[in-house]
Backbone as numpy.savetxt, mean C-alpha at the origin, in Angstrom:
# Nx Ny Nz CAx CAy CAz Cx Cy Cz
14.21 -29.52 -11.98 13.36 -28.48 -11.70 13.61 -27.86 -10.27
13.78 -26.56 -10.31 14.16 -26.00 -9.04 12.57 -25.83 -8.45
12.77 -25.72 -7.00 11.53 -25.51 -6.29 10.56 -24.38 -6.68
11.16 -23.21 -6.91 10.41 -22.02 -7.36 9.43 -22.16 -8.40
9.87 -23.29 -9.42 9.19 -23.29 -10.77 7.89 -24.19 -10.44
7.90 -24.97 -9.31 6.65 -25.71 -8.86 5.70 -25.04 -8.21
5.88 -23.65 -7.82 4.97 -22.89 -7.07 3.87 -22.21 -7.99
2.74 -22.17 -7.49 1.49 -21.64 -8.42 1.77 -20.38 -8.37
1.04 -19.48 -9.08 1.27 -18.15 -9.42 -0.16 -17.21 -8.95
-0.07 -16.50 -7.78 -1.35 -15.81 -7.60 -1.04 -14.34 -8.05
-2.13 -13.94 -8.88 -2.15 -12.55 -9.55 -3.11 -11.72 -8.53
-2.62 -10.55 -8.45 -3.29 -9.42 -7.86 -3.23 -8.09 -8.47
-4.25 -7.49 -8.61 -4.34 -6.11 -9.51 -4.43 -4.94 -8.55
-3.76 -3.77 -9.01 -3.62 -2.82 -8.27 -4.01 -1.73 -9.23
-4.53 -0.65 -8.87 -4.76 0.89 -9.35 -3.99 1.61 -8.28
-3.12 2.54 -8.96 -2.38 3.46 -8.11 -2.32 4.94 -8.35
-1.85 5.57 -7.50 -1.80 7.23 -7.83 -0.55 7.60 -8.61
0.54 6.98 -8.48 1.88 7.51 -9.11 3.01 6.18 -9.23
4.10 6.97 -9.79 5.04 5.96 -10.30 5.93 5.29 -9.02
5.86 6.11 -7.91 6.57 5.33 -6.89 5.80 4.11 -6.27
4.82 4.18 -6.53 3.82 2.98 -5.87 4.02 1.78 -7.07
4.03 2.08 -8.32 4.26 1.11 -9.41 5.68 0.56 -9.16
6.75 1.20 -8.92 8.07 0.84 -8.61 8.24 0.02 -7.33
7.40 0.41 -6.36 7.36 -0.42 -5.11 6.78 -1.72 -5.32
5.77 -1.67 -6.04 4.94 -3.06 -6.27 6.06 -4.05 -7.09
6.70 -3.42 -7.99 7.45 -4.32 -8.62 8.48 -5.00 -7.78
9.27 -4.11 -6.93 9.98 -4.51 -6.18 9.74 -5.57 -5.04
8.43 -5.37 -4.59 7.70 -6.14 -3.64 7.53 -7.62 -4.32
7.32 -7.66 -5.62 7.05 -8.91 -6.46 8.21 -9.67 -6.18
9.42 -9.01 -6.57 10.73 -9.57 -6.61 11.15 -10.21 -5.45
10.67 -9.54 -4.29 11.10 -9.92 -3.11 10.40 -11.25 -2.83
9.13 -11.11 -2.95 8.02 -12.56 -2.55 8.75 -13.56 -3.46
9.00 -13.41 -4.90 9.28 -14.45 -5.68 10.65 -15.02 -5.43
11.43 -14.29 -4.84 12.88 -14.73 -4.46 12.74 -15.29 -2.94
11.90 -15.40 -2.43 11.85 -15.81 -0.95 11.56 -17.49 -1.11
12.52 -18.07 -0.32 12.32 -19.54 -0.30 11.09 -20.11 0.42
10.77 -19.26 1.35 9.76 -19.46 2.39 8.23 -19.49 1.63
8.22 -18.59 0.72 7.04 -18.29 0.01 6.54 -19.87 -0.69
5.20 -19.77 -0.33 4.62 -21.16 -0.85 4.12 -20.81 -2.37
3.88 -19.55 -2.75 3.48 -19.11 -3.99 4.12 -18.16 -4.58
4.31 -18.04 -5.98 4.77 -16.97 -6.68 3.64 -15.92 -6.93
4.24 -14.60 -7.06 2.91 -13.61 -7.32 3.25 -12.64 -8.60
2.18 -12.17 -9.11 2.23 -11.40 -10.22 1.30 -10.05 -9.74
2.20 -8.92 -9.34 1.41 -7.68 -9.21 0.97 -6.75 -10.42
-0.23 -6.90 -10.76 -0.42 -6.10 -11.95 -0.86 -4.89 -11.70
-0.24 -3.59 -12.06 -0.63 -2.44 -11.56 -0.59 -1.36 -12.88
-1.52 -0.57 -12.64 -1.85 0.56 -13.60 -2.05 1.97 -12.67
-1.25 2.94 -13.30 -1.54 4.46 -12.73 -2.83 4.96 -13.32
-4.13 4.63 -12.59 -5.42 5.23 -12.96 -6.20 5.06 -11.80
-7.31 5.23 -12.28 -8.79 5.47 -11.38 -9.26 4.07 -11.04
-9.85 3.97 -10.06 -10.64 2.77 -9.65 -11.46 2.32 -10.59
-12.38 3.19 -11.10 -13.23 2.80 -12.32 -12.51 2.22 -13.52
-11.38 2.94 -13.90 -10.87 2.75 -15.15 -10.09 1.22 -15.14
-9.64 1.05 -13.73 -9.04 -0.25 -13.57 -9.90 -1.16 -13.54
-11.08 -1.03 -12.97 -12.04 -2.06 -12.85 -12.64 -2.57 -14.40
-12.85 -1.67 -15.18 -13.26 -1.98 -16.47 -12.38 -2.50 -17.36
-11.19 -2.76 -16.97 -9.91 -3.26 -17.61 -9.68 -4.77 -17.39
-10.32 -5.13 -16.11 -10.10 -6.64 -15.63 -11.29 -7.31 -16.06
-11.14 -8.47 -17.08 -12.39 -9.15 -17.54 -12.37 -10.47 -16.71
-12.88 -9.94 -15.43 -12.83 -11.18 -14.41 -14.25 -11.92 -14.54
-14.21 -13.39 -14.76 -15.38 -14.11 -14.68 -15.43 -14.92 -13.39
-14.45 -14.85 -12.41 -14.34 -15.37 -11.23 -13.74 -14.36 -10.27
-13.96 -14.51 -8.84 -13.47 -13.66 -7.96 -11.87 -13.47 -8.16
-11.81 -11.92 -8.28 -10.37 -11.52 -8.24 -10.13 -10.53 -7.56
-9.04 -10.45 -6.59 -8.63 -9.52 -5.85 -7.74 -8.33 -6.31
-8.41 -7.14 -5.81 -7.83 -5.81 -6.47 -7.73 -4.78 -5.35
-6.46 -3.89 -5.65 -6.36 -2.91 -4.36 -6.12 -1.49 -5.05
-6.65 -0.55 -4.50 -6.23 0.68 -4.83 -5.41 1.39 -3.78
-4.15 1.84 -4.29 -3.31 2.57 -3.46 -3.64 4.25 -3.80
-4.08 4.92 -2.79 -4.04 6.41 -2.73 -3.67 7.07 -1.69
-3.78 8.47 -1.88 -3.40 9.19 -0.36 -4.83 9.96 -0.12
-4.78 10.36 1.26 -5.48 11.40 1.83 -4.74 12.36 1.94
-4.74 13.47 1.06 -3.61 14.39 1.02 -3.68 15.55 2.17
-4.95 15.77 2.69 -5.16 16.86 3.64 -6.62 16.89 3.96
-6.89 17.64 5.02 -8.35 17.92 5.50 -8.90 19.08 4.81
-8.28 19.73 3.48 -8.99 20.55 2.72 -10.16 20.11 2.24
-11.05 21.07 1.67 -12.45 20.69 1.38 -12.13 19.84 -0.10
-11.30 20.43 -0.99 -10.92 19.69 -2.22 -10.44 18.27 -2.04
-9.59 18.32 -1.12 -8.88 16.96 -0.86 -10.01 15.86 -0.31
-10.71 16.20 0.53 -11.54 15.33 1.32 -12.53 15.07 0.36
-12.96 15.91 -0.70 -14.06 15.57 -1.59 -13.49 14.41 -2.58
-12.18 14.68 -2.88 -11.54 13.92 -3.93 -11.48 12.25 -3.30
-11.05 12.30 -2.03 -10.94 11.01 -1.26 -12.29 10.27 -1.19
-13.19 11.02 -0.79 -14.58 10.41 -0.69 -14.97 9.93 -2.07
-14.77 10.65 -3.23 -15.07 10.06 -4.55 -14.41 8.70 -4.77
-13.18 8.69 -4.37 -12.51 7.24 -4.44 -13.30 6.15 -3.62
-13.84 6.62 -2.69 -14.51 5.64 -1.64 -15.79 5.21 -2.25
-16.42 6.24 -2.84 -17.80 5.98 -3.56 -17.32 5.10 -4.97
-16.22 5.31 -5.44 -15.95 4.60 -6.79 -15.87 3.19 -6.17
-15.28 2.89 -5.23 -14.80 1.50 -4.48 -16.22 0.80 -4.26
-16.95 1.59 -3.71 -18.41 1.07 -3.40 -19.22 0.73 -4.59
-18.99 1.33 -5.66 -19.62 1.05 -6.87 -18.93 0.08 -7.88
-17.91 -0.45 -7.50 -17.02 -1.38 -8.33 -18.06 -2.65 -8.65
-18.97 -3.09 -7.76 -19.79 -4.29 -8.06 -20.68 -3.94 -9.24
-20.87 -2.63 -9.39 -21.92 -2.40 -10.62 -21.18 -2.65 -11.98
-19.82 -2.63 -11.89 -19.12 -2.82 -13.35 -18.77 -4.33 -13.25
-18.42 -5.12 -12.19 -18.11 -6.48 -12.16 -18.27 -6.83 -10.70
-19.01 -8.01 -10.61 -19.19 -8.22 -9.18 -18.24 -9.32 -8.70
-17.27 -9.77 -9.63 -16.25 -10.66 -9.15 -14.96 -9.95 -8.92
-14.99 -8.60 -8.93 -13.71 -7.83 -8.40 -13.96 -7.63 -7.03
-13.02 -8.10 -6.03 -13.08 -7.60 -4.47 -11.95 -6.62 -4.39
-12.26 -5.41 -4.34 -11.59 -4.41 -3.99 -11.17 -4.01 -2.66
-10.12 -3.74 -2.23 -9.36 -3.35 -1.02 -8.71 -1.92 -1.20
-8.71 -1.40 -0.12 -8.02 0.14 -0.19 -6.98 0.12 0.72
-6.20 0.71 0.02 -4.73 0.74 0.74 -4.28 2.37 0.60
-4.61 3.14 1.60 -4.43 4.47 1.74 -3.43 4.84 2.44
-3.04 6.27 2.25 -1.98 6.76 3.31 -2.27 8.01 3.63
-2.23 8.55 4.87 -2.60 9.85 5.38 -1.12 10.49 5.84
-0.41 11.43 5.25 -0.59 12.17 4.08 -0.27 11.13 2.84
0.77 10.75 2.78 1.45 10.25 1.38 1.90 8.90 1.80
2.10 8.41 0.66 2.93 6.96 0.38 4.20 6.89 0.89
4.76 8.14 1.13 5.97 8.15 1.61 6.10 7.72 3.27
4.84 7.95 3.75 4.69 7.35 5.31 4.87 5.68 5.21
4.36 5.19 4.41 4.69 3.59 4.17 5.91 3.31 3.89
6.71 4.06 3.11 8.10 3.87 2.94 9.02 3.91 3.82
8.86 5.03 4.89 9.40 5.29 5.94 9.36 4.09 7.10
8.07 3.67 7.07 7.98 2.50 7.97 8.68 1.31 8.05
9.28 1.04 6.72 10.27 0.02 6.41 11.25 -0.05 7.30
11.73 1.20 7.75 13.03 1.37 8.55 12.88 1.77 9.95
11.87 2.67 10.04 11.55 3.24 11.43 10.06 3.65 11.79
9.67 3.71 13.15 8.31 4.16 13.34 8.07 5.41 13.08
6.94 5.95 12.78 6.65 7.39 12.69 5.21 7.73 13.10
5.20 7.96 14.43 3.81 8.16 14.97 3.50 9.81 15.01
4.56 10.55 14.84 4.36 12.15 15.19 3.59 12.56 14.17
2.59 13.46 14.30 1.88 14.41 13.43 2.66 15.15 12.52
2.46 15.28 11.23 3.28 16.34 10.49 2.23 17.28 9.98
2.72 18.49 9.87 1.96 19.61 9.31 2.15 19.69 7.70
2.91 19.34 7.15 3.32 19.31 5.80 3.94 18.08 5.04
3.46 17.63 3.86 4.16 16.56 3.39 5.58 16.54 3.16
6.29 17.76 2.97 7.56 17.94 2.61 8.34 17.42 4.04
7.75 17.40 5.22 8.44 16.82 6.53 8.74 15.46 6.40
8.21 14.59 5.42 8.59 13.45 5.33 10.09 13.27 4.83
10.70 14.31 4.13 11.71 14.10 3.28 13.00 13.68 4.67
13.06 14.64 5.69 13.77 14.31 6.79 13.97 12.72 7.18
12.51 12.27 7.41 12.49 10.98 7.84 13.13 9.86 6.84
12.85 10.14 5.58 13.22 9.37 4.53 14.77 9.34 4.44
15.52 10.46 4.32 16.80 10.67 4.45 17.50 9.77 5.54
16.90 10.03 6.88 17.43 9.41 7.92 17.25 7.94 7.98
16.04 7.65 7.78 15.78 5.98 7.39 16.83 5.41 6.48
17.17 5.79 5.54 17.71 5.21 4.47 19.21 5.75 3.98
19.84 6.70 4.99 20.95 7.09 4.83 21.33 7.72 3.78
20.13 8.52 3.08 20.30 9.55 1.98 20.46 10.97 2.30
20.62 11.73 1.42 20.58 13.18 1.52 19.75 14.07 0.43
18.57 13.53 0.24 17.94 14.28 -0.97 17.62 15.64 -0.52
17.49 16.39 -1.38 17.31 17.80 -1.01 15.75 18.18 -1.32
14.87 17.39 -1.97 13.31 17.52 -1.93 12.86 16.28 -2.28
11.57 16.23 -1.97 10.77 15.09 -2.16 10.94 14.81 -4.04
10.78 15.68 -4.68 10.72 15.51 -6.06 12.15 14.74 -6.53
13.36 15.21 -5.81 14.60 14.54 -6.03 14.46 13.14 -5.48
13.75 12.81 -4.38 13.62 11.51 -4.08 12.99 10.51 -4.64
11.82 11.38 -5.54 10.92 10.62 -6.32 11.43 10.25 -7.75
12.59 10.94 -8.24 13.12 10.57 -9.56 13.46 9.01 -9.50
13.12 8.29 -10.54 13.10 6.95 -10.69 14.46 6.40 -10.27
15.76 6.95 -10.66 16.82 6.36 -10.45 17.17 6.52 -8.65
16.52 7.51 -8.12 16.86 7.80 -6.63 15.96 6.91 -5.92
14.52 6.72 -6.28 13.70 5.97 -5.79 14.11 4.45 -5.71
14.73 4.12 -6.70 15.32 2.66 -6.77 16.32 2.41 -5.94
17.07 3.54 -5.63 18.19 3.22 -4.64 17.67 2.92 -3.36
16.41 3.78 -2.96 15.78 3.46 -1.55 15.21 1.99 -1.66
14.68 1.59 -2.77 13.98 0.34 -2.86 14.89 -0.82 -2.56
16.42 -0.52 -3.14 17.10 -1.51 -2.89 17.67 -1.84 -1.57
17.24 -0.94 -0.76 17.60 -1.07 0.64 16.47 -1.67 1.43
15.25 -2.08 0.99 14.08 -2.68 1.56 14.34 -4.17 1.29
14.13 -4.99 2.48 14.33 -6.36 2.07 12.88 -6.92 2.74
12.73 -8.10 2.46 11.21 -8.44 2.87 10.94 -8.57 4.43
12.02 -8.81 5.13 11.97 -8.53 6.69 11.52 -7.06 7.09
12.11 -6.21 6.38 11.51 -4.68 6.47 10.06 -4.63 6.23
9.55 -5.20 5.05 8.15 -5.21 4.83 7.36 -5.63 5.78
7.84 -6.65 6.57 7.14 -7.37 7.56 7.10 -6.46 8.74
8.23 -5.57 9.03 8.48 -4.60 10.13 7.54 -3.56 9.76
7.43 -3.00 8.60 6.48 -1.88 8.19 5.18 -2.44 8.49
4.85 -3.38 8.15 3.30 -3.85 8.49 2.91 -3.73 10.07
3.97 -4.34 10.78 3.88 -4.18 12.24 3.77 -2.75 12.77
4.58 -1.85 12.45 4.56 -0.70 12.61 2.99 0.12 12.37
2.81 -0.30 11.15 1.49 0.35 10.64 0.36 -0.10 11.39
0.40 -1.39 12.06 -0.45 -1.86 12.64 -0.72 -0.97 14.17
0.67 -0.69 14.60 0.57 -0.02 15.85 0.00 1.45 15.80
0.36 2.06 14.61 -0.31 3.38 14.40 -1.89 3.20 14.29
-2.49 2.42 13.70 -3.87 2.05 13.55 -4.54 1.64 14.92
-3.90 1.18 15.65 -4.42 0.66 17.12 -4.62 1.98 17.87
-3.45 2.90 17.70 -3.67 4.09 18.45 -4.94 4.92 18.08
-5.11 5.01 16.80 -6.40 5.69 16.34 -7.58 5.02 16.82
-7.42 3.65 16.80 -8.70 2.81 17.21 -9.00 3.30 18.69
-8.05 3.25 19.65 -8.26 3.32 21.11 -8.61 4.71 21.18
-8.32 5.92 20.32 -8.76 7.27 20.57 -10.07 7.49 19.84
-10.68 6.49 19.19 -11.99 6.42 18.67 -12.04 7.45 17.50
-10.88 7.64 16.69 -10.77 8.47 15.46 -11.01 7.77 14.24
-11.43 6.52 14.08 -11.42 5.97 12.83 -12.78 6.21 12.40
-12.87 6.60 11.02 -14.15 6.89 10.32 -14.48 5.70 9.36
-15.65 5.28 9.30 -16.16 4.06 8.55 -17.06 4.63 7.52
-16.61 4.38 6.26 -17.36 4.64 5.04 -17.72 3.22 4.37
-18.90 2.77 4.43 -19.14 1.60 3.75 -18.32 0.36 4.50
-17.42 -0.30 3.76 -16.66 -1.41 4.46 -15.07 -0.82 4.69
-15.03 0.59 4.23 -13.62 1.15 4.24 -13.45 1.92 5.53
-12.18 2.06 5.95 -11.89 2.83 7.10 -10.81 3.79 6.96
-10.84 5.03 7.66 -9.84 5.92 7.38 -9.91 6.82 8.60
-8.75 7.62 8.70 -8.59 8.63 9.74 -8.37 10.13 9.17
-8.90 11.08 9.72 -8.46 12.46 9.13 -7.08 12.87 9.80
-6.60 12.33 10.84 -5.37 12.74 11.64 -4.32 11.76 11.01
-3.24 12.59 10.67 -1.97 11.73 10.22 -1.01 11.56 11.44
-0.33 10.61 11.47 -0.30 9.42 10.36 -1.22 8.35 10.46
-1.87 7.87 9.36 -2.61 6.77 9.36 -2.47 5.98 7.85
-2.77 4.72 7.82 -2.57 4.09 6.59 -3.28 2.67 6.63
-3.57 2.26 5.58 -4.20 0.76 5.30 -3.47 0.13 4.30
-2.31 0.80 3.59 -1.41 0.11 2.78 -1.18 -1.29 3.25
-0.96 -1.25 4.61 -0.14 -2.67 5.22 -1.23 -3.67 5.02
-2.39 -3.40 4.94 -3.42 -4.53 5.04 -3.50 -5.23 3.49
-3.20 -4.49 2.62 -3.09 -5.14 1.21 -1.97 -5.80 1.41
-1.01 -5.33 1.74 0.43 -6.20 1.55 0.35 -7.33 2.69
-0.25 -7.11 3.66 -0.19 -8.33 4.55 -1.06 -9.48 4.07
-2.24 -9.18 3.32 -3.01 -10.30 2.75 -2.17 -11.00 1.68
-1.37 -10.28 1.04 -0.54 -10.88 0.00 0.46 -12.04 0.51
1.05 -11.16 1.55 2.05 -12.08 2.26 1.65 -13.39 2.88
0.18 -13.16 3.57 -0.22 -14.33 4.32 -0.75 -15.44 3.14
-1.17 -14.92 2.12 -1.71 -15.85 0.88 -0.28 -16.69 0.47
0.78 -16.22 0.60 1.95 -16.83 -0.01 2.62 -17.43 1.15
2.14 -17.56 2.50 2.74 -18.27 3.30 3.93 -17.40 4.07
4.23 -16.44 3.82 5.46 -15.70 4.44 5.33 -15.26 5.69
4.12 -14.90 6.08 3.48 -14.61 7.32 2.29 -15.25 7.78
2.08 -15.52 9.09 0.96 -16.19 9.61 -0.27 -15.53 9.40
-1.44 -16.02 8.95 -2.79 -15.21 8.73 -3.20 -14.92 10.09
-3.62 -13.65 10.24 -4.27 -13.21 11.44 -5.53 -13.79 11.84
-5.63 -14.29 13.08 -6.82 -14.78 13.58 -8.03 -13.58 13.80
-9.19 -14.02 13.26 -10.52 -13.09 13.35 -10.52 -12.66 14.79
-10.83 -11.65 15.26 -11.04 -11.35 16.62 -12.42 -10.87 16.73
């Protein structure tokens, strides 16, 4: 029997905004399960749906870890209202099932920020989401003409193929640097147990991914401060 066959299997649930997030999670699952250092295998179960819809689909009778990946799209009244509704839904998950322990993995502006961080740091403020394109092309050696082209399944898979587990760990470190900058400037907003920032770039996707890698023994668990 191969060593990997002896590993226990951890299951994590995700509700996400789009297909790129789903494809990324499939790739991450493969990276973890192919890692000799990992003490556990994982199953990342994802659905493109709302927090509430996902919560109702999980028949948990014991503590289950669930994450919601979404974007803080802009500071417009409509987008702020939509994001705050997500936070309200997360707060109310316990009314659906107290066994669900939900975490928030958000990106300001978009999930593309998290993808770029796998290859390079990006601390500069952007005025429009389309500005991520030049950073994606530079980071991954591509020449996509638009974000829509980049997001096509076959093209996004080309990008994912260039992401290693070491890149994921580097992305976590870069994301933590970004968050520390906002903390020092006092720009973090707290809503219940969730934190976000109105100024981009900012994100908490890395917190979800870090937790999974810690559970699997791939990276050392952070000490409480």
